[in-house]
N, C-alpha and C positions, 0 to 999 in steps of 0.2 A: 737158457741157463739150466744146467743140470744140478741136481741135488742128490747127495749120497748120505746114508747113515752109517757111521763107522764106529767100531768099538776099540778101545785101547786094549792091546794084547800083551800077554806076558812074555813074549819073545824078547822084550827089552832086556830082561835079565840075562839072556844068553848073549845078546849083542854087546851089552854094557854091564859088566858085572858090578861096577861101582854104583849103579843106580838101584834104587828100590823099585821092585816090580809094581806095575799097575795091574789092578784087578780088572778082568775083562768086563765086569758088570758095573764098574765104578762110573765111567763116563762114556756117553754116546755123543757123537758129533755128526752134524750134517755139513758137507762141504759144497760150496757153491763156486762155480766158475764165473768170476765177475767179468770175464771177457775183455773186449777191447772197446775203444771209442767207435763212434759211428763211421769214422773214416779209416778204421782198421789199425789204429796205433795202440800198442800195449803200454799201459801206464806203469810208472814206478810208484808204489804205495808209500805214503809218508805219515798217515795218521788214521785213527778210527775213533768215532764218538760213541756215546751210549746208545744211540739209535741205529747203529750199524752203518752210518755214512762214512765214506773214506775220502781222504784228501790225497793228492798226488800230482804227477805231471807226466807229459809225454814228450818225446823227442820228435822233431820234424824229420822228414825223410832224409835230408842231407846232414842231419845232426848239427845244424847251424844254430838252432835255438830250441827252446822248450815252451810248452803251454801248460798253464795250471788247469787241473781237472778235478771234478768231484763226482763221487759215486753215490747214488740214492736209489733205493729199491723202487722199482717200477719205471725208473728213468735211465738207469745205467750210468755210464761215464758221460759227463757233460762238460763242455767248455763254459767258462764263466764270462758274462758280459763285462766288457772293459779289460779283460785279460786274455781274450781269445785272439787278439791280433798283434801281440807283442811278446817279447821274451819274458816269460813269467814262470814261477815255481810256487806251488802250494805246499807248505811244509807242515801244516797242522790244521785241526778242525775241532770246534767245541760242540757241546750238546745241541746247539741251535743251528748247526750247519755253517756257522761263520768260519771263514778261512783266514789263515795267516800265511805269509810268504814274502816273496820279493819279486820285483819286476824291473826291467831295464827302461829307464827314463832318460832319453838323450844318450849319453855315453856312460851313465852311472847306474848302479843298482840301487833301488829304493824299496824299503820294507813297505808292506801294505796290510791292511785289515779289510776283508771283504764281507759284506752283509747283503743278503737278499733284500732288494728294494732300494737300499741306499747306495749299493755298489761299492766301488773301490775307494778307500781312504788311505792316502799315502802317509807314511811315517818317516819324516825327514831325518837325515843323519844328525848326530850331535854337532854342535858348533865346531868348525874346524875340520870336520870329517867329510869325506867325499862320497861315501856309500853307506847304506844301511841294509840289514838283512833281518827279516822277521822269521822266528822259528817255532813259537808256541803261542797259543791263545787259550785263556780260560773262559768259563761260562759268563764272566762279567765283562768280557771283551778286552781284558788287559793283555797286551802283547809284550813278549820279551824277544830279544835278539842281540845282534851285535852291530856296532857302528865302526867303520874302518877309516883310517887315514893311511898315508904313506908309511908311517912309522909304527903304528900300533892299532890294535883292535880292542874295543871296550864294550862291555855288556850294557844293555839298556833295558828299561821298562817304560812302556807307554800306555797310560790309561786312555780310555775313549775320549776323543776331542782334545787331548792334551799332548804336548810335544814329548819326545823321548827324554828320559832322565837317566844319567849314568848310574850304574850300580857297581860298587866296588866289592871285592877285588876281581870281578869277573872280566875276562877277555871276551867271553861268549856266554850269553844266557840262552838256554835252549829248552827249558821246561818250566811250567808254572801250573799250580793247582788252584782250586777254587778258593782256598783260604789265603792265597797270595804267596805261599812258599815258592821259592825259585831254586832252580838247579842249573849249573853250568860248570865252566872251568876257567882257570886263569893261571898266570905264572906264579909259582910259589917263590919264597925268598931264595937267595942264592943256594944252589947254582941255577935256579930259574926253571926247573922242570914244571910241566903242567900238572896241577892238582885239581881234583873235582871239589866243588863247593856246593853246600846247601845253605840257603839263608832263609830263616823263617820270619814270620811277621813280627816276632818279638825281638828280632835283631840278632838271634843266635846263629853263628856261622859254624858249619861243620866242614872241616878240612880233611879230604881223603886223598892219600897218595897211592902209589902202586903197592903191590904185595911185597916188594923188596925194601920198603922203608921210604922215608921222606925224599930221598934222592931219585926215586922211581916215579914214573908218571901215571896219572889216571885221568880219564875224561868221562863225564856223565851227562846224559841228555834225557834220561827216563825218570819219571816221577809219578807217584800215585797220590790219591787224596789223603792217605795216612802218613805221607812224608817219606815213604820208602823210595829210594832212588837207586839208579844203576847205570852202568856203562861198560867201559873196558879199562883194564889196568895192566901194567907191566908185571910180568913174573918171569924173571930170567930173560931168555931171548924171545919169549912168547908174550902174546897179549891175550888176556883172559876176560871173559864176561864176568861181571860181578853185580851183586845187589847189596845195598847198604840197608840193614834192618836194625831193629832194636837191639839185636845181638852183635851189631858191628858189621864189618865187611865180610861178605860170603862169596867165595869163588864158585861160580855157576858152571864153569867149564869142567865137566867130568869126562870129556871126550878125548883128552890128551891132544887137543887141537893146537896148531901153531898160531891160530888167530880166531878169536870169537868176540862177540859183543852183545850187550843187552840193549835192545832197541826200544822197548816199552814195558811199563809196569802198570797193572791195575788190579785192585782187590787182592793183592798178594801173588798174582801171577806175573812172572817175568818171562818175556819172550825175546828172541833174537836169532842169531845165526852163529854157525861155527864152520870151520874148514877142516875137512878130513885130511889124512896124510897125502892123499892124491890131489889135494887142493880143489876138490869139488865142494861146493857150498851146500849146507843143510840148515833147515829151520829147527829151533828147539824151543821148549817151554819148561819153566821151572815153577813149582809150588813147594811150600814147606812140607806138604804131605807126600808128594810124589818124587820130589827132587827134580833133576834135569832129565828130560827125555827128548829124543829125536822125534819130531812130529811126524816124520814119515813112517815111524813104526806103528802108528795108529791106523795106517791105511792098509787095505787089502793089498796083497802082493800084486794083483793084476789090475789095480785101479787105474793105472796109466798116469798117476799123479807123482810128481817129484817136487816136494816143497823145499824151496831154496832159502827162504828167509821168512821170519815172522817179524813184521814191521809195526804191528799195532795190536793192542788188546784192550778190551773194555771191561767194566765191572761185571757184565753179564757173562764173561768168559769167551766172547767172540774173539777170534784171532784172524788177522789178515796179513797178506804178504805176497811175495813173488813166487812163481812156480813154473814148472814145465808140465804140460798135459800132453801126453803122447809126443813129447819132444818139442812142443810148440810153447813159446813163452806166453804166460797169462798171469792173471791175478786171482787170488782165492779168498774165501772167507769161511772159516770154521765156526759153527755155532753149536753150543752144547744142546743136547736134546734130553727131554725127561725120559726116565726108565720105563714109565708106564704111559699108555696112549692118553693124550690130553684131548678132551672133546669140549671143554668149556671155553667159550669165547671171552676175550678181555672185557672189562667193565670200564666204561668212560668215567673218569673222575672230574674232568673239566674239558670244555671245548670253547675256545674264544677265537674271534677274528679281529685283527688289528689292521686298519680301522674297521669298526663295525658300522659307523656312519660316515659316509664320504661327503665332504663339502670342501670346496665348491665344485659344482658339476660342470666342469669345463669341457667335458668330452675327452679329457686326457686319460691315458692309461694309468691306473693306480695299482700299485702292488699291495696285495692283501696278504698278510702273514697269518696263518692259522696255527694255533697252538692247541694240540690235543694231547691229553694225558689219560692214560688208562692203566689199570692194574690187571694182573693175571694170576690165577691160582698156582701157576708153575713157579712163581717167584722171579721169573725173568721178565724184564721190562718189555712190553709189546712194542712193536714198531708201528707208529701211526703216521699216516701220510694222507695228503689231500688227493683224492682219487678223481674228482670231477667237480665242475662248476655248472650250475643250471641257472637260467635266467633269460630275460628278453634279449633279443639280438641274435647274432650268428656266432656259433662256437668257433673259436680260432680267430675271430675278428673282434667281437665285443667282449669276449671272456675266454680265458684259457688257463690251464694249469701250467705253471712255469717251474715248479720245483716240488720237492717232497712236502713242503709246507707253505708254498707260496702260489699265488695266482695273480693274474692281471685282469682287471675289469675296466670297462669304459665308464667314465664318470658321467653318465647321462641322467639328468634329473628325473626323479620319480621311480627309478628302477630298483628292484630288489634282486640280489644275487644270492643263491644258496651255495655255501661251501660244503661239499660232501666229503667227509673224512672217514677213513677206514683204519682200524687198528687190528693188527694181526699178531698172534703169539707164535712161539716157535713151532707149534704143531699146526700152523696154518688156520687156526680158528680165528674168525674175523667178526668184528662188530663195527657197525656204521652209524654215523650220526651227522647231522648238518647244523650249520650256524649261518644266519642271514647277515648280509651286508646291504644296507640301505643307502641309496644315493639321494640326498635331500634335494628337492627341486629348487630352482631359482625363480623367485617371484618379485624381486626388487629391481626396479629400473635403474640404469646408471645415474649417477649424480654428476651434473655438469658444474664443475667448480668455477670455471671462468671461461668466457669467450671474449677474445679481443680481435680487433680488425686492424690491419696495417695496409695503408694508412687509415686512421679513423676520420680524418678530415682531408678532403681532396681539394687541392688548389694547384693551378688556377682552374676556374670553371670555364674551360675553353671549348666545351662541347665534344671533346675527344673521348674515346674509350680509355679508361684507366684501370690497371690491374689492382685488385684488392686481394689480400690473403688473410684468412681467418686462422686463429690459433685457438685450439680447444684443449682444455684440461678437464678430464673426466675420470671418474673412478667407478668401480663396480664391486659389489660384494662377492662376485664370482670371477668375472673375466679380469685378467691382468690388464687388458687394454680394451675397453668397449670400442665398437665400430662407430666412429663419428664421421660426419661428412656435411658439406654445405648443401642443404636440401633445396633452398629457394632463396631468391632475392626479390624483395618487393619495394615499391616506392610510389607514392601518390603522384598521378599525372604522368608516369613513365609510359613510354610507348614500347611496343614489341621491338626487341633488339637493343633497348637501352641498358639491359643487363644480360650477360651471358655467362653461365657457369662453365669454367674451363677445366676444372679438376676437382679433386676431393675437397680441397680447402681453398680454392681460388676461383675468382670470377673477374670479369671486366664490367665496369659500369660507366655510363656516360656522364661526363662532368658538366652537368647542367646546374647553374647557380640557383641556390635556394632549395635544392632537392635533398631529401634524406632517404637513404637506402637502408632497409632492414635486412641484414645478413642472417638468414634463418638456418640454424644448425640443428641437426638431429643426431642423437647417439642411441645405439641399441646394443644389447648384449646377445649372447648366443641363444638365450632362451626366448628372445623376441620382445623383451621388456624395452620400452621406448621412452625417451625424454627429449625435450626440445628447449632451445633457448636462442635468443637473437642478440645481435649487437648492431648499433647504428653506424653508418658512414655518412657524414654530413658534407654537402657541397655548399659552402657559403656563397651568397650572391655577390656579384661584381658591382660595386657602387662607385668605383674610381674611374674618372675619365682619363683618356690618354694624356701624356705629357709631350707637348711639342718641344723638343730639345733644340732643334736647329731649323731655321727657316731662312732661305735666301732666294733672291731673284736674279736672273741673268737676262739682259743687263739690268742693273739697278738704276742706271741713268741713261736717257735716250738723247742722242745727239746725231744729227742736227734736228732741231725742232721744225721739221719741214712740212708738218701737217700730214705726212704719210702714215699709214698703219705699220706699226713695228711689232715684231714677234718677241714675246717675253716668255721665259720658262721659270717656274718656281721649283725649288728643291726643298724637300721636307724630310726631316728625321724626327721620328716620334717613337715613344716607348709606352708600354702599357703593363700594368701589374698582372694582366691575364693573357691578353693576346700577344702572340709573338710579333705580329706586325699589324698595328691598327690600320684601318682604312682611312687614307687621307686624300683630299682632292681640293682643287681650286673652286671655291664655292661662289665667289663673286669678285667683281672689280668695280671700285667706286672712285669718283674724282669730282671735286667741286667744279661746276660749270660744264661738265662733259655732257655732250648731247648723245642721243641714241645713236648707236653705231660707232661711237668713239672708242668703245671697248667691247671686244667680242671674245668669249671663252671658246677655244678651239679644242681643247683636250683636258685630260685629268689635271695636268699641271702646266698647261700652256694657254696663252691668250694673245690677241693682237690689240694694241692701244695706239691711239692717234698721237703723233709727235707734235703736240701743241706746246710751244714754249711757255714755261712758267706753270705748267700743270703738274700735279702729283697724283699718281694713281695708287690706291691702296689695293694690294693683291691679298684678298681674304681667303685663308685656308682653313678647312675644317677637318678634324680627325675624330673618328668614332670607333668604339670597340664592339665586340659581338653582343655585349649586353645593352648597347644603345647609348652608353655614356659618351658625351661629346665635348670636345674642347676646340677653341678657335684662336687664330692668331693671324696677324697680317704683316706684310712687308711692303715697303713703298718703292715705286718706280718714279723717278723724278725726270721731268723734261725741263732742263734749265731754259730760261728765257734768252732770246737772241737780242743782245744789246750792242752789237758791233755793226756800224754803218758800212756800206759797200766801199770799196776802194776803187777810185777812178784811176786806172793805170795809164790810159792814153786818151788824149783829147786834141783834136785838130779841127780847123775850119777851112773850107775851100769856097772861094778864094780868101786868102787872108790879107791880101792887098788889093785895093780897088783904085783904078785910075782910068780915065780922067775924072776928076770931081765935077761931073757935069750935072749933078743934081738929080740924076735919074735913080730909080729904085733898082738895086742890084740884088739878085738872089744869092744867098750863101747856104752852105750845108756843113753841119758839124759831123764829125766822126768820133764816137766814144767807145772805149773799151773799159769794162769795170768787172771786178770780182767781189764775191761775198763769202763769208765763212759759213753761210747757211744756204742761201739761194744759189743755184747753179748759174742763173742769169738774172742779175738785179734789173729792176725797171729804171731806165734812164730816159731823160727828155730835156730839150731846151726849155729852161724855165724862165729866163728873162734876158732883155737886151738893154743896155744903157742907152739913154737918149730918149727923145720925145717919141710919142707914139706916131707922130707924123713922119718921123724920119726912120723908124724901124718897126717892123711888125713880124711876129712869129707866125709862120705859115704852116708849120708842121712840127712833129716831135723833134726833128733834127734839121728843119729848114726855116729860113727867115729872109726877109727883104730889108736891106738897109739903103739909105739915100747916099748917093755919092756926092757929099758936100764936104768942103774943107771946114775947118773949125772957124770960130768967130774971129780969131786973130789971124785968119788966113793961113793957118798952119795945117799940118796933117791932123786928120781927125780919126780917133780910135773908138770903134764900137766894142763894148765888153759883152760878150755872150756868156751867160751862166748856164751850165748844164748840171742838173741834179739827178742823182741815182738813189733809189730806195729799194729795201728788201721787203720780204713778207711781213717782217716785224715792224715796218714803217721806219726803220732806221734809215737816215738820209745823209748823203754827202754831196757837196757841190764843188765845182771847179769852173774856172773861166778861161776863155780863149778870146783873143782880140782880132778884129777885122779893121785894118787901117785903110783910110781914104787918103792917099798921098797926093800932094800938090805937084810932085815931080813925076815925070814919066819914068817908070821903073826901068825902062829899057835904055835910058841915057845915064851917063855919069855926071859928076858935078861940073865938069868942064863944058858941058853942053854937047858932049860927044856921046855917041851910042856906047853903052856899057852894060855891065851885068846888073845894074840896079844901084840902089842907094840905101842908106840907113833909115829911110823913112822920115828924115828930118826935113 
């Protein structure tokens, strides 16, 4: 950055006879080339504060959007966090470096207030409006601007942390001073031309039209602390720069310009621009003492500078605006210099850091704002800025200067950072002083407010691994969220593997009845302070035996009762309040009168029983769960008794007729066929023969001898042979068959002739 010292010259009288001449020894200025942004863009200047900081904006290369910027001595033009990646314009700046402007949010423009440390605060449009634009901000942070809808624009005022409020009769509010006086413009009564308005805090409204009367327009956006305001107003076919003072409306355009305007006013100085007849633009300044002068006239002829506009002025007399330097667009700042050489450095009157004590120490970056005030014997307010920060850690990582009066420090407990501030007067005399910022250490452990376990009771106690989740609520005086985790799980009698931590707040535990698990939680903060707490998870013991809901046997009745071993199978359905499937089995088979070997268990649910009629076998089933609880139930297998005698289906004797009745013993043989509902072969035998023992004798199971004798009445004699059949159950049936001893020769008929036989009579 180059600096020049210039003197106002008397040639102004030659160039502009209407002006009063400046004396060459009245005012000296230094001019500074404020240059471009780091990426080579030339800003448009929109404002200047008492410390020499500037607000403005730059266009992107394709002119598709703008970015808000701020100039600070020692840092140059800088983009602002939160505004550097979107369409944004900074339109004004206050003493503290706070900015006002508007940015594109979605598809609408929204006014904003920007402060170091707190960043961007949007100011939403008035109800029913679609866009808002911020234009000015005072040292109290009050913003004024306009809120637009499709049909109208209205002026608004927005105090910090409060929504915008409409201010009538303004269509646009574009200036506010520290006592709250506002300036802007709006539509006058019919025919509706724009008029400039000033509204003071007492509610007094000043209405200013153009130079040609109420029907001509004027617009004003410049205001100083004394209430002087200015802008541009119609005069004939031209538009003239004006200032409104205690003496009324003053035409500042002494250049016979077709177009001029007042851009800013401070401490009686009005600055702006005008167009010459060839439509080249020039910067001007006006004071009551000097009148209006072309600022280019105070420059040496060979300076290479061409000042195009004066867009800002402060109470110290500094002027900023747009210029060409050797034909290249740039920005400048003019600063009045004392007539005699100043060697006295400024004197600090106050130096504070906010915050001066940082808590909590989370390790986060904290913005510290330094406020340094100094006086100088020149009467011009010195420029104070934060030049460096010293302290533990690494520069640029743990601490760094972020603005003219701001720094960022890491909030690490126990550290002390020194904010080093330098104040420089217009003659480059400097004074330095520092203020400390202390980061209070964290010595308090987190407070565990609650620990819960889900589930807190585990059921059923089936011996399986069950997931448990703990929920921890903890707070810390420093950390937003202490670091908490499940540190351990303990239980009396537990073996390795009975509990396994799976995650920060989860574990698996084995569901063993009667066991209590302590879920131990630990919480710590960034400073290493530690606290612990536990919650129990209970596994109640299993004391309920299984319930046998269904029990059956196949077959449940055995037939026939043939004394053989028969296979039977039991079917069991059981449930348990713990086990999915209780263990069931055939535990025994009992029967009254049964001998060893009459019942044999073959498998878990199968046995063989002897089919003895009239016997009942009790099939005894037992079911047990994992906890050893046991229940029993039985089901009967019945062997019905055999009460049906055999059926003799066929019975014959050979011979069935004996002749001659010669008194001899004749052998006979019976033939028997019998069936039984149980026995495959009933036991049959010749059980008796009618007649005396001398005349008949049983010689075998199916043989006998009978005497061939006629009856006492000399007639045929019949022997009745009785055959008896019995089954295993001793059921008996009998049937008879006759053997006849005939008196007649069976080979002869009744006529005495040979024939086929006779009837036995």
